[in-house]
C-alpha positions in Angstrom: 80.1 -115.5 -127.6 82.7 -116.7 -125.1 81.9 -116.0 -121.4 84.3 -114.6 -118.8 86.7 -113.0 -121.3 89.3 -110.7 -119.9 87.8 -107.9 -121.9 84.1 -107.7 -121.3 83.3 -107.5 -125.1 82.2 -110.1 -127.5 84.3 -112.8 -129.3 82.9 -114.8 -132.2 84.3 -117.8 -134.1 82.9 -118.9 -137.5 83.6 -120.7 -140.8 85.3 -118.2 -143.0 86.1 -118.1 -146.7 89.8 -118.1 -147.7 89.8 -116.6 -151.3 93.5 -117.2 -151.9 93.3 -120.9 -151.0 89.6 -122.0 -151.3 87.4 -121.6 -154.3 83.7 -122.4 -153.9 81.5 -123.1 -156.9 78.0 -124.1 -156.0 78.2 -127.4 -154.2 82.0 -127.9 -154.8 85.0 -126.5 -153.0 88.6 -126.5 -154.3 91.0 -126.4 -151.4 94.7 -125.7 -151.6 97.5 -126.3 -149.1 97.7 -123.9 -146.1 94.0 -123.1 -146.4 92.1 -122.1 -143.3 88.5 -121.5 -142.4 89.5 -121.0 -138.7 88.6 -117.3 -138.2 87.3 -115.2 -135.4 86.3 -111.6 -134.6 86.4 -109.6 -131.4 85.6 -106.1 -130.3 88.0 -104.1 -128.1 87.6 -100.5 -127.1 84.7 -100.2 -129.5 86.6 -101.4 -132.5 86.0 -104.8 -134.3 89.0 -106.9 -135.3 89.3 -110.0 -137.4 92.0 -112.7 -137.5 92.6 -116.1 -139.1 94.7 -119.0 -137.7 96.8 -120.9 -140.2 97.5 -124.7 -139.9 100.7 -125.9 -138.2 103.4 -128.0 -139.9 101.9 -131.5 -140.8 98.4 -130.1 -141.2 97.5 -128.8 -144.7 94.0 -127.3 -144.1 91.8 -126.2 -141.3 88.2 -126.8 -142.4 85.9 -125.0 -140.0 83.2 -126.3 -137.7 84.4 -124.2 -134.8 84.1 -125.0 -131.1 85.2 -122.3 -128.6 85.7 -121.7 -124.9 87.9 -119.7 -122.6 90.1 -121.0 -119.8 91.5 -118.4 -117.4 93.2 -115.8 -119.6 93.2 -117.9 -122.8 90.8 -118.7 -125.6 90.6 -122.2 -127.0 89.3 -122.6 -130.6 88.8 -125.9 -132.4 88.6 -126.6 -136.2 88.4 -129.8 -138.2 91.8 -130.8 -139.8 93.3 -132.2 -142.9 96.6 -134.0 -142.0 99.4 -133.9 -144.7 99.3 -137.7 -145.1 95.6 -137.7 -146.1 95.8 -134.4 -148.1 98.7 -135.8 -150.2 96.7 -138.9 -151.0 93.7 -136.8 -152.4 95.7 -133.9 -153.9 95.7 -133.3 -157.6 98.0 -130.9 -159.4 96.5 -127.7 -160.8 97.6 -125.3 -163.5 99.4 -122.8 -161.3 101.9 -125.2 -159.7 100.0 -125.7 -156.4 98.3 -129.0 -155.3 94.6 -128.8 -154.7 91.8 -131.1 -153.8 88.1 -130.9 -154.6 85.5 -132.0 -152.1 81.7 -131.7 -151.9 80.1 -129.6 -149.3 78.9 -131.4 -146.2 80.3 -134.8 -145.0 80.6 -136.6 -148.3 84.0 -137.3 -149.9 86.0 -136.3 -146.8 88.8 -138.7 -147.0 91.3 -135.9 -146.4 89.7 -134.8 -143.1 90.7 -136.4 -139.8 90.7 -135.2 -136.2 90.8 -131.6 -135.1 93.2 -128.9 -134.2 92.8 -126.5 -131.3 94.3 -123.0 -131.2 95.1 -121.2 -128.0 95.9 -117.6 -127.0 94.4 -114.2 -126.5 92.3 -112.3 -129.2 94.7 -111.4 -132.0 97.3 -114.0 -130.9 95.6 -117.4 -131.3 97.9 -120.1 -132.7 98.3 -123.9 -132.9 101.6 -124.7 -131.2 102.3 -127.8 -133.3 100.5 -130.9 -134.6 101.6 -133.2 -131.8 100.4 -130.9 -128.9 97.6 -129.0 -130.6 95.8 -131.6 -132.8 93.6 -134.5 -131.7 93.3 -137.8 -133.5 91.3 -140.8 -132.2 93.3 -143.4 -130.2 90.6 -145.8 -129.1 88.7 -148.6 -130.7 84.9 -148.7 -130.2 85.5 -151.3 -127.4 87.6 -148.7 -125.5 90.9 -150.6 -126.2 93.9 -148.6 -127.4 94.2 -148.7 -131.1 97.0 -150.8 -132.7 99.6 -148.8 -134.6 98.3 -150.2 -137.9 94.5 -149.8 -137.1 94.2 -146.4 -138.8 92.3 -144.8 -135.9 94.1 -141.6 -136.4 92.4 -141.1 -139.8 88.9 -141.1 -138.2 86.8 -138.1 -139.4 85.7 -135.9 -136.5 82.6 -133.6 -136.8 80.8 -131.1 -134.6 83.4 -129.8 -132.2 82.2 -128.6 -128.8 84.4 -127.1 -126.1 83.9 -126.2 -122.4 86.2 -125.3 -119.6 86.1 -125.6 -115.8 88.5 -123.9 -113.3 90.8 -127.0 -113.7 90.7 -128.1 -117.3 89.5 -127.8 -120.9 87.3 -130.4 -122.5 86.6 -131.0 -126.2 84.1 -133.3 -127.8 83.4 -134.6 -131.3 81.3 -137.1 -133.1 83.5 -139.8 -134.6 82.5 -140.9 -138.1 85.4 -143.2 -138.6 86.9 -143.7 -142.1 86.5 -146.1 -145.0 89.3 -148.2 -143.6 88.3 -147.8 -139.9 84.5 -147.6 -139.6 83.2 -146.3 -136.3 79.5 -145.5 -136.8 79.5 -142.2 -134.9 80.4 -142.7 -131.2 81.2 -139.5 -129.2 84.9 -138.8 -128.4 85.9 -136.6 -125.5 89.3 -135.1 -124.6 90.7 -133.3 -121.6 93.5 -130.6 -121.5 95.3 -129.9 -118.3 97.4 -126.8 -117.6 100.0 -128.7 -115.6 100.9 -131.0 -118.5 99.8 -128.8 -121.4 98.6 -132.0 -123.1 95.3 -133.3 -124.5 94.2 -136.8 -123.3 91.4 -138.9 -124.8 88.9 -140.0 -122.1 86.8 -143.1 -121.8 83.9 -142.6 -124.1 80.9 -141.0 -122.3 78.4 -143.4 -123.9 80.6 -146.5 -124.1 79.9 -148.5 -127.2 76.7 -146.6 -128.1 76.9 -145.3 -131.7 74.7 -143.7 -134.4 74.6 -140.3 -132.7 73.6 -137.3 -134.7 76.0 -134.8 -136.3 76.2 -132.7 -133.1 77.0 -133.0 -129.5 77.2 -130.4 -126.7 79.6 -130.1 -123.8 78.6 -128.0 -120.7 79.8 -127.7 -117.1 78.6 -126.5 -113.7 82.1 -126.1 -112.3 82.1 -129.6 -110.7 80.8 -131.8 -113.5 81.2 -131.8 -117.3 78.0 -132.8 -119.1 77.9 -134.3 -122.6 74.6 -134.2 -124.5 74.2 -136.1 -127.8 71.1 -136.8 -129.9 70.2 -140.3 -131.0 66.8 -139.7 -132.8 64.2 -139.5 -131.5 66.0 -139.4 -128.1 69.2 -138.0 -126.6 71.9 -139.3 -124.2 73.3 -137.4 -121.3 76.6 -138.2 -119.6 78.5 -136.6 -116.8 82.2 -136.6 -115.9 83.5 -135.5 -112.5 86.0 -132.7 -113.0 88.9 -134.7 -111.6 92.2 -136.0 -112.8 91.6 -138.4 -114.4 87.9 -137.6 -114.8 85.4 -140.2 -113.5 82.4 -141.0 -115.7 79.7 -140.7 -113.1 76.5 -141.1 -115.2 75.3 -142.0 -118.7 71.6 -142.1 -119.3 69.1 -142.2 -122.2 66.4 -139.6 -122.2 63.2 -140.6 -124.0 61.5 -138.0 -126.1 57.9 -137.2 -125.2 
């Protein structure tokens, strides 16, 4: 449930079926273009409503794993994405004239998944403006250097979206699984959105070159700092950004399990 909503009633985001575009048979999903698992429900004046967000131009599918927060009067909702370039590579023609792909459940055979898209708006009016301003694709090598144009960083598979918002900005975090052509070994990537620029910017990684994090991370804030928590079995890491422009990474520590 999102805190501080303009209406003091619940809002939920979840992975949703999409029967006209996604067929599920046991452990296999068949996914067609324009499919979306980005769905949400909210209650207003005692009545429950349900909506779905469709992908913008250049994105062929939104594949769930929601992260959600609210910033002032707007809700921000994240989903994993399938860019057109990768979808086209994996697509196979079906019998009814549409292209489709088949992928296993979980994080296997996910060559068509890269980055994430974030919808914005009020309940009932969430949308992704466009691929360039509403979708996030890795721009950094593990060293922290900016990726070369031919490096393929933009094809890195993101997992486990988590969002949080302060009074100044919105933050989004993901575990970066890399790709077959650009292995990354699961560092954590964090992004910041500012209302003044209406743009997302990738920040210095909270844990530097540390990798092999679990399949989830969590972003929280206390109004002055943004905290990133990520498991690295049997322990977990904690980092803190000052909520400044640009954010300053003020701490990154390993907590030992006891």
